[in-house]
VOPAGU-2260 file (C-alpha; in pm, 1 decimal, decimal comma):
REM VOPAGU-2260
SITE   aa  ch    i         X         Y         Z
SITE  MET   A    0     916,8     -80,8   -1000,5
SITE  ARG   A    1    1156,6     198,2   -1096,4
SITE  ALA   A    2    1013,8     415,3    -817,6
SITE  VAL   A    3    1057,5     130,1    -568,5
SITE  ARG   A    4    1419,2      74,4    -676,7
SITE  VAL   A    5    1497,7     444,4    -629,1
SITE  GLY   A    6    1345,5     423,0    -280,9
SITE  ILE   A    7    1569,2     127,2    -193,5
SITE  VAL   A    8    1885,8     315,9    -290,6
SITE  VAL   A    9    1779,2     630,6    -102,1
SITE  ASN   A   10    1686,2     432,4     210,9
SITE  ILE   A   11    2022,1     251,9     217,2
SITE  PHE   A   12    2202,1     586,8     203,4
SITE  LEU   A   13    1977,4     747,3     468,0
SITE  ALA   A   14    2003,7     446,9     701,2
SITE  LEU   A   15    2382,9     477,8     695,5
SITE  VAL   A   16    2379,6     855,3     745,4
SITE  LYS   A   17    2126,2     845,2    1028,9
SITE  GLY   A   18    2293,2     550,5    1199,2
SITE  ILE   A   19    2638,4     713,8    1197,2
SITE  ALA   A   20    2498,0    1053,6    1300,5
SITE  GLY   A   21    2285,7     897,6    1575,5
SITE  ILE   A   22    2577,9     708,6    1728,1
SITE  ALA   A   23    2821,2    1001,8    1695,6
SITE  GLY   A   24    2562,4    1252,4    1816,2
SITE  ASN   A   25    2432,6    1043,2    2108,0
SITE  SER   A   26    2073,9    1034,9    1976,6
SITE  TYR   A   27    1877,4     713,3    2003,1
SITE  ALA   A   28    1586,3     879,4    1821,1
SITE  LEU   A   29    1814,6     910,5    1519,3
SITE  VAL   A   30    1938,8     554,2    1561,7
SITE  ALA   A   31    1574,2     438,9    1576,2
SITE  ASP   A   32    1512,6     637,5    1259,0
SITE  ALA   A   33    1804,2     454,5    1097,0
SITE  ILE   A   34    1650,4     121,8    1200,6
SITE  GLU   A   35    1322,3     229,6    1042,9
SITE  SER   A   36    1500,4     320,1     717,8
SITE  SER   A   37    1673,3     -19,9     722,6
SITE  ALA   A   38    1333,5    -185,2     765,4
SITE  ASP   A   39    1210,8      22,0     469,4
SITE  VAL   A   40    1486,6    -127,3     255,0
SITE  PHE   A   41    1366,2    -476,0     346,3
SITE  THR   A   42     999,9    -391,6     284,4
SITE  SER   A   43    1077,7    -224,3     -49,1
SITE  VAL   A   44    1262,1    -538,4    -162,5
SITE  ILE   A   45     951,0    -739,1     -69,5
SITE  VAL   A   46     734,4    -494,0    -266,2
SITE  LEU   A   47     963,0    -530,5    -567,3
SITE  TRP   A   48     939,3    -909,8    -545,4
SITE  GLY   A   49     559,9    -892,4    -513,6
SITE  LEU   A   50     530,2    -668,8    -820,7
SITE  GLN   A   51     752,8    -894,9   -1029,7
SITE  VAL   A   52     552,0   -1206,0    -936,9
SITE  ALA   A   53     215,0   -1030,0    -976,5
SITE  LEU   A   54     304,4    -930,7   -1333,5
SITE  LYS   A   55     362,1   -1291,0   -1440,2
SITE  PRO   A   56      95,5   -1414,9   -1684,8
SITE  ALA   A   57    -148,5   -1691,6   -1597,3
SITE  ASP   A   58     -27,7   -2048,0   -1640,5
SITE  ASP   A   59    -158,8   -2402,0   -1589,1
SITE  ASP   A   60     -85,1   -2391,8   -1216,3
SITE  HIS   A   61    -223,3   -2039,5   -1171,2
SITE  PRO   A   62    -508,7   -1998,4   -1422,4
SITE  HIS   A   63    -620,1   -1674,0   -1256,4
SITE  GLY   A   64    -271,4   -1521,3   -1267,0
SITE  HIS   A   65     -27,3   -1435,0    -988,1
SITE  GLY   A   66    -192,3   -1111,5    -869,0
SITE  LYS   A   67    -226,8   -1227,8    -507,4
SITE  ALA   A   68     151,0   -1192,7    -469,8
SITE  GLU   A   69     102,6    -816,5    -434,3
SITE  PRO   A   70    -120,0    -821,8    -120,2
SITE  LEU   A   71      94,6   -1105,5      16,3
SITE  ALA   A   72     395,4    -873,5     -13,3
SITE  SER   A   73     200,5    -606,2     173,3
SITE  LEU   A   74     120,6    -854,7     449,8
SITE  VAL   A   75     489,8    -941,0     489,3
SITE  ILE   A   76     560,9    -567,3     509,6
SITE  CYS   A   77     301,7    -537,6     788,0
SITE  PHE   A   78     472,7    -803,6    1000,6
SITE  GLY   A   79     814,8    -651,8     935,9
SITE  LEU   A   80     699,0    -309,4    1049,3
SITE  ILE   A   81     539,1    -450,1    1363,5
SITE  LEU   A   82     870,0    -616,3    1456,9
SITE  ALA   A   83    1059,6    -293,1    1390,2
SITE  ALA   A   84     811,4     -92,1    1598,8
SITE  GLY   A   85     839,5    -337,8    1887,6
SITE  PHE   A   86    1219,9    -327,2    1881,7
SITE  ILE   A   87    1229,4      54,2    1872,0
SITE  ALA   A   88     975,1      79,8    2155,7
SITE  PHE   A   89    1173,3    -162,4    2373,4
SITE  GLU   A   90    1501,7      18,8    2316,1
SITE  SER   A   91    1337,4     359,7    2367,6
SITE  VAL   A   92    1206,0     259,3    2709,8
SITE  ARG   A   93    1547,2     120,4    2801,2
SITE  GLU   A   94    1714,0     448,3    2701,7
SITE  ILE   A   95    1454,5     651,8    2893,9
SITE  LEU   A   96    1536,4     456,8    3209,0
SITE  THR   A   97    1912,7     491,4    3153,6
SITE  PRO   A   98    2069,2     833,7    3228,4
SITE  HIS   A   99    2269,1     971,7    2932,4
SITE  LYS   A  100    2389,8    1293,1    2771,0
SITE  ALA   A  101    2175,5    1516,2    2551,8
SITE  PRO   A  102    2212,0    1466,3    2174,2
SITE  ALA   A  103    2457,7    1677,0    1974,0
SITE  PRO   A  104    2314,2    1984,9    1793,1
SITE  PHE   A  105    2437,5    1872,2    1448,7
SITE  THR   A  106    2183,3    1587,2    1454,1
SITE  LEU   A  107    1911,4    1847,3    1390,7
SITE  LEU   A  108    2061,5    1934,6    1051,6
SITE  VAL   A  109    2066,2    1567,0     957,5
SITE  LEU   A  110    1699,7    1530,4    1050,9
SITE  VAL   A  111    1587,0    1836,9     854,4
SITE  SER   A  112    1757,1    1695,7     544,1
SITE  VAL   A  113    1598,1    1354,3     601,8
SITE  VAL   A  114    1245,7    1498,3     636,0
SITE  ILE   A  115    1278,7    1687,5     306,4
SITE  VAL   A  116    1424,1    1391,1     114,0
SITE  LYS   A  117    1168,8    1141,7     249,9
SITE  GLU   A  118     867,9    1364,0     182,7
SITE  VAL   A  119     978,9    1423,2    -177,2
SITE  LEU   A  120    1032,6    1048,8    -217,5
SITE  ALA   A  121     694,5     968,8     -59,7
SITE  ARG   A  122     511,4    1193,1    -305,3
SITE  SER   A  123     699,3    1050,7    -602,8
SITE  VAL   A  124     631,1     687,2    -507,3
SITE  LEU   A  125     267,2     761,2    -416,8
SITE  LYS   A  126     211,2     916,1    -761,2
SITE  ALA   A  127     360,5     605,3    -923,8
SITE  GLY   A  128     141,4     379,8    -708,3
SITE  GLU   A  129    -176,0     571,2    -796,8
SITE  GLU   A  130     -94,4     562,3   -1168,0
SITE  ALA   A  131     -34,7     185,4   -1149,9
SITE  GLN   A  132    -326,4     134,9    -905,9
SITE  SER   A  133     -88,6     -71,5    -694,6
SITE  GLU   A  134    -160,8     -95,8    -322,4
SITE  ALA   A  135     186,5    -237,8    -257,4
SITE  VAL   A  136     356,4      62,6    -418,1
SITE  LYS   A  137     126,3     305,9    -236,1
SITE  ASN   A  138     208,1     126,8      88,9
SITE  ASP   A  139     575,1     175,4      10,0
SITE  ALA   A  140     505,3     548,8     -23,1
SITE  PHE   A  141     337,5     546,6     319,5
SITE  HIS   A  142     659,6     396,4     459,4
SITE  HIS   A  143     856,7     690,5     327,8
SITE  ARG   A  144     605,7     934,5     476,5
SITE  ALA   A  145     613,2     749,0     809,2
SITE  ASP   A  146     991,7     783,5     801,9
SITE  ALA   A  147     954,2    1158,4     744,3
SITE  ILE   A  148     713,1    1177,3    1038,8
SITE  THR   A  149     943,3     984,3    1270,9
SITE  SER   A  150    1233,4    1207,5    1167,8
SITE  ALA   A  151    1021,6    1513,7    1242,6
SITE  ALA   A  152     936,5    1365,0    1583,2
SITE  ALA   A  153    1305,2    1303,1    1648,0
SITE  PHE   A  154    1379,7    1664,9    1552,5
SITE  ILE   A  155    1125,9    1788,7    1805,8
SITE  GLY   A  156    1256,7    1554,5    2075,4
SITE  ILE   A  157    1620,0    1654,9    2024,1
SITE  SER   A  158    1524,6    2023,3    2015,9
SITE  ILE   A  159    1348,7    1986,3    2351,3
SITE  ALA   A  160    1649,6    1803,8    2495,1
SITE  LEU   A  161    1888,8    2077,2    2379,9
SITE  ILE   A  162    1670,4    2369,7    2482,3
SITE  GLY   A  163    1555,4    2218,3    2809,9
SITE  GLY   A  164    1904,3    2122,2    2924,5
SITE  ASP   A  165    1948,2    1915,7    3239,8
SITE  GLY   A  166    1657,2    1683,5    3304,6
SITE  TYR   A  167    1542,3    1679,6    2940,7
SITE  GLU   A  168    1807,0    1446,2    2799,8
SITE  ALA   A  169    1550,9    1169,0    2742,1
SITE  ALA   A  170    1325,7    1385,0    2522,1
SITE  ASP   A  171    1461,9    1230,9    2203,4
SITE  ASP   A  172    1400,8     881,8    2348,0
SITE  TRP   A  173    1038,7     975,4    2403,2
SITE  ALA   A  174    1033,8    1090,7    2041,2
SITE  ALA   A  175    1164,0     748,3    1935,1
SITE  LEU   A  176     888,1     585,1    2142,2
SITE  LEU   A  177     632,2     803,3    1964,7
SITE  ALA   A  178     785,9     704,1    1630,9
SITE  SER   A  179     736,6     335,2    1715,0
SITE  GLY   A  180     365,8     407,0    1761,5
SITE  VAL   A  181     347,6     572,9    1418,8
SITE  ILE   A  182     518,9     273,3    1260,8
SITE  ALA   A  183     282,3      28,4    1433,5
SITE  TYR   A  184     -20,9     231,5    1320,0
SITE  ASN   A  185      98,3     225,4     958,7
SITE  ALA   A  186     158,0    -148,5     986,5
SITE  GLY   A  187    -203,5    -200,6    1092,5
SITE  HIS   A  188    -331,0      12,0     804,6
SITE  ILE   A  189    -123,1    -183,3     552,0
SITE  GLY   A  190    -217,0    -521,8     700,0
SITE  LYS   A  191    -588,1    -442,6     689,1
SITE  ALA   A  192    -577,8    -341,4     320,8
SITE  ALA   A  193    -376,4    -653,3     230,9
SITE  LEU   A  194    -617,6    -886,4     410,7
SITE  GLN   A  195    -916,0    -724,2     240,6
SITE  GLU   A  196    -767,8    -791,9    -102,6
SITE  LEU   A  197    -666,8   -1147,1     -11,6
SITE  MET   A  198   -1026,2   -1207,6     105,4
SITE  ASP   A  199   -1160,3   -1068,7    -226,1
SITE  SER   A  200   -1328,3    -768,2     -66,9
SITE  ALA   A  201   -1510,1    -542,0    -312,4
SITE  PRO   A  202   -1284,0    -266,8    -454,8
SITE  ASP   A  203   -1375,1     100,1    -484,7
SITE  GLN   A  204   -1747,4     132,2    -564,1
SITE  ARG   A  205   -1661,6     363,5    -853,1
SITE  ILE   A  206   -1516,9      65,2   -1040,5
SITE  GLU   A  207   -1848,1    -122,2   -1019,9
SITE  ALA   A  208   -2045,6     191,0   -1114,9
SITE  GLU   A  209   -1830,5     241,9   -1425,9
SITE  ILE   A  210   -1870,8    -122,7   -1530,0
SITE  ARG   A  211   -2248,3    -105,3   -1483,5
SITE  GLN   A  212   -2271,9     212,0   -1690,4
SITE  VAL   A  213   -2066,2      69,3   -1977,4
SITE  ALA   A  214   -2259,8    -260,0   -1982,6
SITE  ALA   A  215   -2597,8     -84,9   -1969,0
SITE  ASN   A  216   -2512,0     117,5   -2280,4
SITE  VAL   A  217   -2441,2    -189,6   -2496,9
SITE  PRO   A  218   -2714,5    -231,6   -2765,4
SITE  GLY   A  219   -2952,8    -513,3   -2676,0
SITE  VAL   A  220   -2901,2    -487,7   -2300,6
SITE  GLU   A  221   -3235,1    -413,6   -2133,5
SITE  GLY   A  222   -3111,7    -408,1   -1775,9
SITE  LEU   A  223   -2862,7    -535,0   -1521,7
SITE  HIS   A  224   -2895,1    -739,0   -1208,0
SITE  ARG   A  225   -2588,9    -853,1   -1018,2
SITE  CYS   A  226   -2246,8    -699,4   -1072,4
SITE  ARG   A  227   -1958,3    -835,2    -866,7
SITE  VAL   A  228   -1601,0    -711,8    -892,5
SITE  ARG   A  229   -1284,9    -836,0    -724,5
SITE  LYS   A  230    -924,3    -722,7    -751,6
SITE  SER   A  231    -621,0    -947,5    -788,1
SITE  GLY   A  232    -290,6    -764,5    -813,4
SITE  PHE   A  233    -324,1    -509,7   -1092,7
SITE  ASP   A  234    -628,1    -675,5   -1250,0
SITE  TYR   A  235   -1003,8    -676,3   -1193,8
SITE  TYR   A  236   -1242,7    -967,7   -1245,2
SITE  THR   A  237   -1615,5    -910,4   -1276,2
SITE  GLU   A  238   -1939,7   -1108,2   -1301,4
SITE  LEU   A  239   -2247,0    -955,2   -1462,9
SITE  ASP   A  240   -2611,3   -1059,5   -1493,0
SITE  VAL   A  241   -2743,6    -896,0   -1811,0
SITE  LEU   A  242   -3113,0    -880,2   -1905,6
SITE  VAL   A  243   -3204,9    -931,5   -2272,5
SITE  ASP   A  244   -3529,6    -972,9   -2468,3
SITE  ARG   A  245   -3687,5   -1301,4   -2358,1
SITE  GLU   A  246   -3787,2   -1378,3   -2718,0
SITE  MET   A  247   -3433,9   -1332,2   -2846,2
SITE  PRO   A  248   -3262,3   -1640,8   -2995,9
SITE  VAL   A  249   -2972,9   -1790,9   -2800,4
SITE  TRP   A  250   -2714,9   -1699,9   -3064,3
SITE  LYS   A  251   -2815,0   -1332,1   -3045,2
SITE  ALA   A  252   -2801,0   -1328,3   -2663,4
SITE  HIS   A  253   -2458,2   -1487,8   -2689,8
SITE  GLU   A  254   -2342,9   -1208,3   -2921,2
SITE  ILE   A  255   -2468,1    -943,2   -2680,5
SITE  ALA   A  256   -2278,9   -1112,0   -2396,2
SITE  HIS   A  257   -1959,9   -1088,3   -2602,4
SITE  ASP   A  258   -2034,8    -723,3   -2683,3
SITE  VAL   A  259   -2066,7    -652,1   -2310,8
SITE  GLN   A  260   -1736,4    -826,0   -2240,3
SITE  ASN   A  261   -1556,6    -630,4   -2512,0
SITE  ALA   A  262   -1709,6    -297,3   -2407,3
SITE  VAL   A  263   -1618,2    -337,9   -2039,6
SITE  ARG   A  264   -1261,9    -449,2   -2114,5
SITE  SER   A  265   -1212,6    -166,9   -2366,2
SITE  ALA   A  266   -1337,9      92,6   -2119,8
SITE  ASN   A  267   -1105,8     -33,7   -1845,6
SITE  PRO   A  268    -805,3    -240,1   -1964,8
SITE  ARG   A  269    -742,8    -354,1   -1604,9
SITE  VAL   A  270   -1060,8    -563,2   -1622,5
SITE  VAL   A  271    -904,8    -878,2   -1764,6
SITE  ARG   A  272   -1201,6   -1112,2   -1733,5
SITE  VAL   A  273   -1575,9   -1046,8   -1763,3
SITE  LEU   A  274   -1815,0   -1333,3   -1696,0
SITE  VAL   A  275   -2157,4   -1247,2   -1839,8
SITE  HIS   A  276   -2475,4   -1437,7   -1754,7
SITE  THR   A  277   -2770,0   -1347,1   -1977,7
SITE  GLU   A  278   -3119,5   -1356,7   -1830,5
SITE  PRO   A  279   -3460,4   -1304,0   -1992,9
SITE  SER   A  280   -3620,2    -968,9   -1916,7
SITE  GLU   A  281   -3971,3    -938,0   -1769,2
SITE  GLU   A  282   -3902,4   -1235,7   -1544,7
SITE  GLU   A  283   -3834,4   -1235,9   -1170,7
SITE  ASN   A  284   -3489,6   -1369,9   -1085,6
SITE  ASP   A  285   -3317,8   -1437,0    -756,3
SITE  THR   A  286   -3026,3   -1191,9    -774,6
SITE  ASP   A  287   -2871,3   -1308,3    -446,7
SITE  ASP   A  288   -2749,9   -1644,2    -581,3
């Protein structure tokens, strides 16, 4: 959340700088970039809200916790970015069709600074998101990188307009149009990941493989059948079918089930709930139920 807060402050500053420079320097690509930074402020606030809600403990109304708030925040971000992309595309086309002067040279210096700041910020937030295994935070990092890309596109467009001279004044508007496409693409990527988590799609296969390995090494476990894992916010929930000696007393099988639960949760603290179903070995079972 600290990384997200830093991003909010930086984006507010950059939105103001780019907006003022774009208006003063006659560059709609820079104005579009300012709009994108403003949208990033909004989306980062949504991410912050989603993280705060997702961290709330389970209660009577939400026995499985509040983890779904995180992908919901990502979905809101997706819609916000699509609206921003549509607005920038519309205004870019309007500017392309309207004759105007070429941008001022000083706008290039602003854009170089923006690209450097946003790339550094993107890497910092992405590292925080990977450490926290938070899709919402990683999506926020992708916003910063998209902003760096759109600024780079604006730099190229303005450079073409300045070098080309008469007839090339709209180059930066074409750059803004390209930037809207980048924003829309990122929105689709974010929306897809959010929907997958909301629909309880299976997480990275390495998570399941690690859980299977840990459970298989618990004394008394003779094999494994089904292993299902789903992610909710920062937490993982898993269901395991464990094979034990068919002659084993119920109380002993129950102990082994608890040992499996403890081993899996100790190996990966993000696995907050492990539902273990013990089955007798040397007996055919329908593992697709």
